[in-house]
Backbone as CSV, one residue per row, in Angstrom:
resi,resn,N_x,N_y,N_z,CA_x,CA_y,CA_z,C_x,C_y,C_z
1,MET,119.864,56.512,135.514,119.555,57.715,134.742,118.335,58.395,135.358
2,ARG,118.388,59.711,135.466,117.308,60.449,136.080,116.097,60.474,135.157
3,ASN,114.938,60.362,135.724,113.713,60.432,134.923,113.385,61.908,134.680
4,TRP,113.786,62.460,133.545,113.615,63.887,133.293,112.167,64.296,133.175
5,LEU,111.281,63.330,132.804,109.860,63.683,132.718,109.295,64.041,134.080
6,ALA,109.811,63.384,135.126,109.289,63.636,136.467,109.641,65.034,136.950
7,ASP,110.656,65.639,136.359,111.072,66.971,136.787,110.273,68.095,136.144
8,ILE,109.425,67.767,135.170,108.656,68.810,134.489,107.374,69.051,135.267
9,PRO,107.165,70.224,135.839,105.943,70.485,136.607,104.739,70.657,135.688
10,ASN,103.568,70.276,136.212,102.306,70.479,135.504,102.347,69.955,134.078
11,LEU,102.700,68.690,133.921,102.722,68.104,132.584,101.344,68.160,131.952
12,CYS,100.319,68.005,132.764,98.948,68.256,132.348,98.499,67.418,131.168
13,VAL,98.541,66.143,131.302,98.029,65.262,130.254,96.704,64.720,130.745
14,PRO,95.581,65.187,130.245,94.286,64.714,130.734,94.150,63.200,130.576
15,GLY,93.615,62.570,131.620,93.370,61.124,131.574,94.522,60.279,132.035
16,VAL,95.692,60.853,132.293,96.845,60.089,132.755,96.832,60.084,134.280
17,PRO,96.878,58.917,134.927,96.820,58.859,136.395,97.913,59.683,137.047
18,SER,97.563,60.281,138.161,98.427,61.068,139.034,98.848,62.410,138.436
19,VAL,98.316,62.741,137.239,98.601,64.048,136.671,97.293,64.806,136.597
20,GLN,97.211,65.944,137.234,95.986,66.715,137.281,95.849,67.573,136.024
21,PRO,94.731,67.426,135.323,94.534,68.294,134.153,94.318,69.735,134.586
22,GLN,94.798,70.672,133.756,94.570,72.075,134.056,93.211,72.499,133.544
23,ASN,92.691,73.570,134.128,91.443,74.128,133.631,91.696,74.822,132.305
24,SER,90.676,74.840,131.450,90.806,75.533,130.172,90.914,77.032,130.415
25,ALA,91.696,77.688,129.609,91.866,79.130,129.762,90.590,79.851,129.354
26,ILE,90.259,80.905,130.066,89.101,81.731,129.727,89.613,82.898,128.900
27,LEU,89.084,83.027,127.686,89.574,84.059,126.785,88.855,85.375,127.031
28,ASP,89.595,86.461,126.997,89.011,87.787,127.094,88.187,88.046,125.842
29,GLU,86.962,88.561,125.995,86.052,88.724,124.858,86.583,89.706,123.825
30,CYS,87.260,90.750,124.266,87.735,91.770,123.324,89.020,91.370,122.615
31,SER,89.964,90.883,123.413,91.291,90.656,122.842,91.522,89.246,122.336
32,GLY,90.744,88.272,122.839,91.000,86.890,122.461,92.194,86.296,123.163
33,VAL,92.731,87.021,124.159,93.888,86.568,124.927,93.394,85.963,126.221
34,PRO,93.972,84.869,126.698,93.539,84.305,127.981,93.569,85.345,129.083
35,ALA,92.485,85.380,129.865,92.360,86.376,130.923,93.511,86.255,131.906
36,GLY,94.033,87.394,132.312,95.091,87.420,133.319,96.489,87.224,132.783
37,VAL,96.623,86.966,131.479,97.953,86.763,130.917,98.477,88.098,130.410
38,PRO,99.610,88.562,130.904,100.124,89.877,130.457,100.611,89.826,129.019
39,GLU,100.502,90.977,128.363,101.009,91.056,126.989,102.531,91.120,127.015
40,HIS,103.150,90.597,125.946,104.604,90.712,125.794,104.972,92.158,125.534
41,LEU,106.009,92.596,126.149,106.519,93.913,125.812,107.302,93.859,124.510
42,SER,107.935,92.732,124.270,108.764,92.622,123.059,107.932,92.345,121.829
43,GLY,106.745,91.754,122.014,105.912,91.410,120.870,106.482,90.309,120.021
44,THR,107.383,89.502,120.559,108.016,88.441,119.782,107.254,87.142,119.943
45,PRO,106.658,86.603,118.865,105.933,85.344,118.986,106.850,84.210,119.414
46,GLY,106.269,83.244,120.142,106.992,82.019,120.461,107.833,82.095,121.694
47,THR,107.818,83.200,122.442,108.598,83.262,123.668,107.811,82.655,124.800
48,LEU,108.472,82.411,125.913,107.869,81.640,126.989,107.081,82.474,127.979
49,GLY,107.162,83.784,127.916,106.570,84.613,128.952,105.094,84.876,128.809
50,GLY,104.445,84.389,127.796,103.017,84.631,127.637,102.634,84.693,126.184
51,ILE,101.818,85.657,125.844,101.273,85.754,124.496,101.690,87.094,123.898
52,PRO,102.093,87.134,122.658,102.512,88.409,122.070,101.411,89.451,122.148
53,ALA,101.805,90.706,122.299,100.835,91.794,122.299,100.121,91.836,120.967
54,ARG,98.840,92.224,121.002,98.059,92.294,119.767,98.558,93.438,118.905
55,ASN,98.463,93.231,117.638,98.810,94.287,116.706,97.643,94.441,115.751
56,ASP,96.815,95.458,115.996,95.618,95.638,115.185,95.948,96.000,113.746
57,ASN,97.132,96.551,113.505,97.554,96.879,112.152,98.229,95.661,111.547
58,VAL,97.399,94.681,111.145,97.922,93.396,110.680,98.696,93.558,109.379
59,LEU,98.158,94.365,108.448,98.816,94.551,107.168,99.758,95.738,107.234
60,LYS,100.896,95.593,106.616,101.834,96.697,106.551,101.327,97.714,105.541
61,SER,101.914,98.884,105.582,101.595,99.873,104.564,102.026,99.324,103.208
62,ASN,101.451,99.886,102.157,101.793,99.408,100.811,103.282,99.472,100.558
63,ALA,103.905,100.539,101.028,105.343,100.680,100.777,106.132,99.592,101.473
64,GLU,105.808,99.304,102.749,106.530,98.266,103.478,106.259,96.906,102.866
65,HIS,104.975,96.673,102.514,104.568,95.365,102.003,105.269,95.063,100.681
66,SER,105.373,96.072,99.844,105.958,95.845,98.526,107.466,95.751,98.559
67,GLU,108.078,95.998,99.731,109.529,95.847,99.828,109.953,94.389,99.698
68,HIS,109.046,93.455,100.031,109.414,92.054,99.940,109.638,91.681,98.485
69,LEU,110.661,90.928,98.229,111.070,90.615,96.873,109.968,89.943,96.073
70,GLU,109.189,89.035,96.736,108.156,88.328,95.976,107.090,89.274,95.449
71,HIS,106.775,90.354,96.215,105.782,91.313,95.749,106.364,92.214,94.675
72,LEU,107.621,92.538,94.810,108.281,93.343,93.801,108.279,92.618,92.465
73,LYS,108.567,91.316,92.496,108.598,90.547,91.258,107.226,90.516,90.594
74,LYS,106.157,90.410,91.406,104.816,90.339,90.839,104.420,91.646,90.176
75,SER,104.905,92.792,90.716,104.493,94.081,90.194,105.299,94.497,88.964
76,VAL,106.448,93.885,88.750,107.275,94.214,87.595,106.777,93.454,86.370
77,GLN,106.625,94.176,85.254,106.165,93.532,84.035,107.229,92.587,83.491
78,ALA,106.764,91.654,82.674,107.691,90.742,82.015,108.588,91.545,81.070
79,PRO,109.818,91.103,80.856,110.709,91.816,79.936,110.074,91.978,78.559
80,ILE,110.360,93.116,77.928,109.799,93.366,76.602,110.928,93.410,75.585
81,SER,110.546,93.259,74.337,111.545,93.254,73.274,112.016,94.682,73.003
82,GLU,113.118,94.786,72.286,113.661,96.097,71.937,112.677,96.880,71.076
83,ALA,111.998,96.185,70.175,111.021,96.858,69.304,109.842,97.385,70.126
84,GLN,109.385,96.595,71.097,108.288,97.046,71.956,108.710,98.248,72.791
85,ALA,109.930,98.212,73.301,110.430,99.325,74.109,110.476,100.613,73.284
86,LYS,110.978,100.531,72.073,111.058,101.713,71.218,109.677,102.254,70.866
87,ALA,108.727,101.345,70.632,107.363,101.772,70.313,106.720,102.492,71.502
88,LEU,106.943,101.959,72.705,106.400,102.613,73.896,107.030,103.974,74.119
89,LEU,108.330,104.074,73.932,109.015,105.353,74.116,108.513,106.402,73.125
90,ARG,108.278,105.996,71.886,107.730,106.931,70.893,106.344,107.402,71.310
91,ASP,105.546,106.473,71.801,104.180,106.788,72.230,104.196,107.765,73.406
92,TRP,105.051,107.495,74.400,105.141,108.383,75.556,105.610,109.776,75.138
93,HIS,106.609,109.818,74.240,107.127,111.099,73.774,106.032,111.912,73.086
94,CYS,105.250,111.252,72.269,104.166,111.922,71.543,103.158,112.533,72.519
95,HIS,102.762,111.751,73.518,101.774,112.224,74.493,102.331,113.353,75.355
96,LEU,103.547,113.183,75.863,104.114,114.170,76.770,104.418,115.497,76.068
97,SER,104.854,115.420,74.819,105.178,116.654,74.101,103.923,117.456,73.777
98,ALA,102.758,116.809,73.821,101.498,117.502,73.537,100.906,118.177,74.773
99,VAL,101.458,117.896,75.955,100.941,118.492,77.189,101.550,119.876,77.378
100,ASP,100.705,120.875,77.551,101.166,122.261,77.710,101.314,122.577,79.202
101,PRO,102.533,122.840,79.662,102.721,123.143,81.086,102.089,124.465,81.507
102,LEU,101.791,125.335,80.536,101.209,126.637,80.853,99.697,126.661,80.703
103,ALA,99.100,125.504,80.440,97.634,125.433,80.287,97.079,124.338,81.194
104,PRO,96.996,124.612,82.501,96.498,123.591,83.429,95.028,123.280,83.188
105,PRO,94.639,122.031,83.340,93.225,121.684,83.229,92.416,122.386,84.322
106,SER,91.143,122.476,84.125,90.265,123.116,85.100,90.419,122.461,86.475
107,GLY,90.590,123.301,87.491,90.709,122.800,88.856,92.130,122.519,89.304
108,TRP,93.099,122.660,88.406,94.499,122.383,88.762,95.229,123.697,89.037
109,CYS,96.039,123.704,90.081,96.867,124.860,90.417,97.913,125.050,89.311
110,PRO,97.997,126.244,88.716,98.952,126.462,87.621,100.398,126.141,88.011
111,ARG,100.816,126.544,89.208,102.194,126.284,89.641,102.453,124.785,89.772
112,TYR,101.501,124.072,90.380,101.666,122.628,90.549,101.660,121.920,89.198
113,TRP,100.755,122.318,88.299,100.677,121.698,86.975,101.988,121.893,86.200
114,ARG,102.529,123.102,86.272,103.781,123.393,85.550,104.912,122.514,86.070
115,LEU,105.028,122.359,87.390,106.082,121.520,87.968,105.862,120.051,87.617
116,LEU,104.611,119.619,87.649,104.289,118.228,87.317,104.684,117.884,85.883
117,VAL,104.317,118.743,84.957,104.649,118.496,83.542,106.165,118.538,83.345
118,ASP,106.827,119.480,83.997,108.284,119.583,83.900,108.950,118.308,84.438
119,ASP,108.463,117.818,85.589,109.009,116.590,86.171,108.782,115.400,85.245
120,ALA,107.586,115.312,84.667,107.265,114.186,83.781,108.144,114.203,82.532
121,GLN,108.338,115.383,81.952,109.157,115.478,80.742,110.633,115.217,81.052
122,TRP,111.108,115.691,82.211,112.480,115.389,82.624,112.656,113.894,82.875
123,LEU,111.672,113.277,83.530,111.724,111.841,83.799,111.805,111.055,82.494
124,TYR,111.004,111.474,81.513,111.063,110.797,80.210,112.441,110.971,79.574
125,GLU,112.918,112.193,79.565,114.167,112.508,78.866,115.361,111.728,79.411
126,PHE,115.439,111.586,80.735,116.641,111.021,81.347,116.494,109.584,81.858
127,HIS,115.277,109.090,82.007,115.128,107.772,82.628,114.165,106.817,81.918
128,ALA,113.411,107.296,80.949,112.385,106.451,80.340,112.972,105.236,79.630
129,SER,114.105,105.418,78.965,114.700,104.308,78.220,115.062,103.163,79.158
130,TYR,115.660,103.491,80.307,115.985,102.449,81.295,114.711,101.888,81.914
131,ALA,113.783,102.785,82.263,112.572,102.363,82.970,111.741,101.377,82.157
132,VAL,111.542,101.677,80.883,110.677,100.829,80.066,111.257,99.425,79.905
133,ARG,112.572,99.311,79.978,113.225,98.005,79.848,113.309,97.261,81.188
134,ASN,112.856,97.923,82.255,112.930,97.307,83.578,111.576,97.266,84.290
135,GLY,110.518,97.182,83.488,109.197,96.906,84.045,108.349,98.096,84.414
136,TRP,108.824,99.332,84.162,108.041,100.519,84.500,107.108,100.848,83.334
137,SER,105.824,100.871,83.599,104.842,101.185,82.560,104.552,102.684,82.555
138,ASP,103.755,103.138,81.590,103.373,104.553,81.567,102.623,104.936,82.837
139,ARG,101.813,104.032,83.359,101.050,104.327,84.576,101.955,104.357,85.814
140,CYS,102.999,103.566,85.814,103.951,103.605,86.934,104.723,104.920,86.952
141,LEU,104.933,105.504,85.770,105.753,106.700,85.659,104.950,107.994,85.607
142,PHE,103.813,107.980,84.909,103.139,109.233,84.575,101.691,109.341,85.030
143,ALA,101.225,108.460,85.877,99.841,108.542,86.346,99.717,109.557,87.481
144,VAL,98.581,110.219,87.543,98.287,111.179,88.610,96.880,110.892,89.137
145,ARG,96.587,111.439,90.316,95.239,111.353,90.877,94.688,112.771,90.976
146,GLU,93.662,113.034,90.213,93.096,114.381,90.184,92.606,114.779,91.572
147,GLY,93.011,115.969,92.012,92.616,116.461,93.321,93.421,115.878,94.469
148,MET,94.408,115.038,94.156,95.237,114.409,95.190,96.712,114.548,94.812
149,PRO,97.259,115.758,94.948,98.659,115.979,94.558,99.621,115.071,95.312
150,ARG,100.668,114.654,94.629,101.760,113.840,95.174,101.327,112.413,95.535
151,LEU,100.152,111.994,95.121,99.710,110.621,95.395,99.564,109.818,94.114
152,GLY,100.198,110.291,93.058,100.177,109.560,91.806,101.423,108.698,91.671
153,SER,101.905,108.585,90.450,103.079,107.749,90.192,104.366,108.560,90.318
154,LEU,105.457,108.033,89.788,106.780,108.586,90.060,106.914,110.064,89.693
155,ALA,106.479,110.456,88.507,106.612,111.862,88.099,105.892,112.784,89.072
156,ASP,104.788,112.340,89.606,103.983,113.143,90.523,104.627,113.275,91.900
157,MET,105.580,112.403,92.219,106.205,112.412,93.541,107.548,113.143,93.576
158,LEU,108.096,113.491,92.419,109.457,114.024,92.370,109.606,115.410,92.992
159,GLU,108.601,116.255,92.843,108.636,117.619,93.400,109.903,118.370,93.000
160,GLY,110.299,118.205,91.749,111.454,118.932,91.247,112.801,118.293,91.520
161,SER,112.819,117.154,92.189,114.097,116.480,92.475,114.747,116.030,91.175
162,ARG,116.079,116.176,91.132,116.812,115.769,89.934,117.944,114.788,90.267
163,ASP,117.861,114.141,91.425,118.888,113.145,91.756,118.319,111.726,91.735
164,LEU,117.312,111.523,90.913,116.632,110.224,90.823,117.588,109.134,90.339
165,LYS,117.472,107.973,90.984,118.193,106.777,90.530,117.195,105.643,90.417
166,LEU,117.161,105.002,89.260,116.336,103.809,89.065,117.251,102.594,89.122
167,VAL,116.892,101.646,89.958,117.650,100.400,90.080,116.654,99.266,89.891
168,GLY,116.581,98.769,88.656,115.590,97.738,88.361,114.196,98.271,88.616
169,GLY,113.479,97.625,89.525,112.109,98.020,89.836,111.988,98.949,91.023
170,ARG,113.051,99.642,91.384,112.993,100.579,92.504,113.519,101.946,92.085
171,ALA,112.950,102.976,92.726,113.377,104.348,92.460,113.804,104.997,93.767
172,TYR,114.900,105.749,93.722,115.443,106.436,94.894,115.698,107.895,94.529
173,TRP,115.308,108.824,95.401,115.599,110.236,95.200,115.471,110.965,96.535
174,THR,115.893,112.218,96.558,115.762,113.014,97.772,115.010,114.299,97.467
175,ILE,114.291,114.794,98.474,113.613,116.088,98.394,114.040,116.875,99.624
176,LEU,114.743,117.980,99.405,115.270,118.798,100.495,116.072,117.961,101.488
177,GLY,116.868,117.044,100.950,117.725,116.212,101.782,117.048,115.011,102.400
178,VAL,115.733,114.867,102.198,114.997,113.734,102.768,114.927,112.611,101.732
179,PRO,115.436,111.415,102.049,115.412,110.327,101.058,114.010,109.779,100.854
180,HIS,113.710,109.447,99.617,112.442,108.826,99.236,112.754,107.579,98.420
181,ARG,111.818,106.633,98.462,112.005,105.377,97.721,110.641,104.781,97.428
182,ILE,110.451,104.294,96.227,109.232,103.561,95.885,109.602,102.377,95.007
183,ASN,108.683,101.441,94.924,108.819,100.315,94.014,107.952,100.552,92.787
184,VAL,108.295,99.897,91.710,107.499,99.975,90.497,106.049,99.633,90.846
185,GLY,105.118,100.414,90.310,103.699,100.181,90.572,103.121,101.048,91.658
186,ALA,103.963,101.681,92.487,103.441,102.530,93.558,102.705,103.720,92.955
187,GLY,101.547,104.036,93.481,100.770,105.168,93.000,99.896,104.845,91.814
188,ASP,100.073,103.683,91.224,99.272,103.292,90.065,98.133,102.414,90.565
189,GLY,97.015,103.015,90.871,95.896,102.247,91.396,94.578,102.918,91.086
190,SER,93.595,102.675,91.923,92.262,103.208,91.714,92.290,104.732,91.667
191,GLY,91.642,105.291,90.669,91.559,106.743,90.546,92.712,107.377,89.820
192,ALA,93.737,106.617,89.449,94.892,107.173,88.755,94.625,107.259,87.261
193,VAL,95.002,108.389,86.672,94.881,108.563,85.215,96.218,109.067,84.692
194,LEU,96.476,108.818,83.427,97.717,109.287,82.830,97.707,110.807,82.710
195,LEU,98.851,111.391,82.854,98.991,112.841,82.842,98.334,113.457,81.606
196,TRP,98.533,112.871,80.451,98.014,113.428,79.218,96.515,113.163,79.018
197,GLU,95.911,112.411,79.943,94.473,112.154,79.872,93.682,113.037,80.851
198,VAL,94.367,113.820,81.654,93.696,114.663,82.643,92.793,115.677,81.930
199,GLY,91.568,115.764,82.392,90.612,116.735,81.832,89.965,116.303,80.540
200,LYS,90.235,115.095,80.100,89.636,114.624,78.826,88.509,113.652,79.080
């Protein structure tokens, strides 16, 4: 039987007779990659041609990151009872019906405010019952960021679209033929306030 170990070049086991140890690699100070080693073009870890190219953007964007099922599950609220759902829907209806689309708060563009309120009221009318039973909170649906249009929650992103589909904790719609998609919780973060709390 052939000794297959003898066929492997540069086995490099320090301290073993007749096998020469290799010198330690010198790392490049900036990249942390051994000097002289070319970057992978494919960027696939674990291949034999060297070391994967560095990717300084270690974290994905929030949208990409939240696509993973485990993150989606964490952002979705626990199921609520029918009585809780009805109470929340009544509360949302009360708040939204009190918002005047023709009276924008100070600093808000009248045209944008009117569309925002219209989108929020349409979202409530046609999707709130499903949304509240599938983990969408008031902040997931109706939060906005003052001075930052289209960076709030779902109502703030619709821009008049009326082909919205909610599938569990995900929302799908198009704007001028361009598909959009978010997960529950998108836009609900630092600086976000509920639509009916703007200017108060």
